[in-house]
N, C-alpha and C positions, 0 to 999 in steps of 0.2 A: 262476468268472466275475467279472470286474472290474466293479464298479458304475460308473454314469455319474459319480457324485461322485468316485470314486477316480481317474478319468482326468483330472480337473481339477487345477490347481495352486493352492496357497494364494496369496492376494494380500496384500501388505503393507497394513496399516491406517494411515491418516494421521490418525485421530481423527474424520474426517468420514464414515466408513463407517456406513451405517444399521444399527441393531440390529434383529434379527429379533424380532418379537412376534406373538402371536395366530395367525391363519391361516397367515402366512408361516413362522412357527416350526414349526407342526404339519406343514406341507408338507415342510419340510426333515427333520424327524425321521422322517417316513414314508419318505423317500428312503433312510434308513439301514436300513429294513426291521426285522425282528425280530432285531436284533443285540445287544440288551442295553444299549444306551445309554439313559440317563435324562436328562431335562431337569430341572434343579434351579432352582426359582424364576424360570424364564424367563431365567436368566443364565449357566448352566453346563451342560455335558454331562458325565456321569459314567458310568463303566463299571468293574466289577470283573472281573478275569481271574483264574482259578484254575489252579494248576499242581501237579503231584505232589511238587515239591521246590523248594528255594531256587535251585539252579543253573538250572532252566528258567525260573523267574520272572526271574532276573537276565538271562538270555539274551534274554527277551522285552523287558525294559526297555531293554536295549542296542539292540535292533532298533528299538524305538519312538524312541529317541534319534537314531538314524541318519536315520529318516524326518523327524523334527522338524527336524533340522539342514538336511536337503535342502530342506524346505519353508519354513524360516525362521519356523516357527510351533511353539511349544513348550508341551506340556501340563504340568500339575503331576502328578508321579508319586510315589506312595507305595507302597513294596513291602516285603514281608516274606516269611518262609518260605511258599512256595506261593501267594502272592497278590500282585497288582499292581492298584492302583486309580488310574485316570487321570481327571483333570478337565481339560476344555478350555474356554477362553473367550478372547475378544479383550480383552486387558487395557486397551488404549487407550480402548475404549468401554464397558468393564465390562459386557459382554453378549455375545450370540451373533451371529456373522456367518456368511456362507456358508463362509468359510475354516475355521471350527471343524468344520463338518460334512464338509468335504473331508478334513481331517486325520483325523477319526474314521473315515471310509470307508477311508482308506489304512491306518490301524491295523487295521481289520477284516481287511484282506488278510494281515496278519501272523499272525493267530490261527489 
């Protein structure tokens, strides 16, 4: 089932997009459900994905890259044998916006 967030599209940030904090931030993380995403210092979303080998981790990273290009919103990706760690945030505002949660929801659909 596709979440409501995953149905949305990321919006470009012009630097004036409000940063999510407090209750608004908690509401957005709750929309991701129990999917393993963690909020770091109210500024970043992070999730580790595990795989049985390097090839599957690389395949996942490539699929994430395709979604990121389609959305025009790009996560930081660190991957190694059997693992990929993603961090998402809106660079222009150095914090979290709705688009970060939309991208996370879209990535959840790949897992």
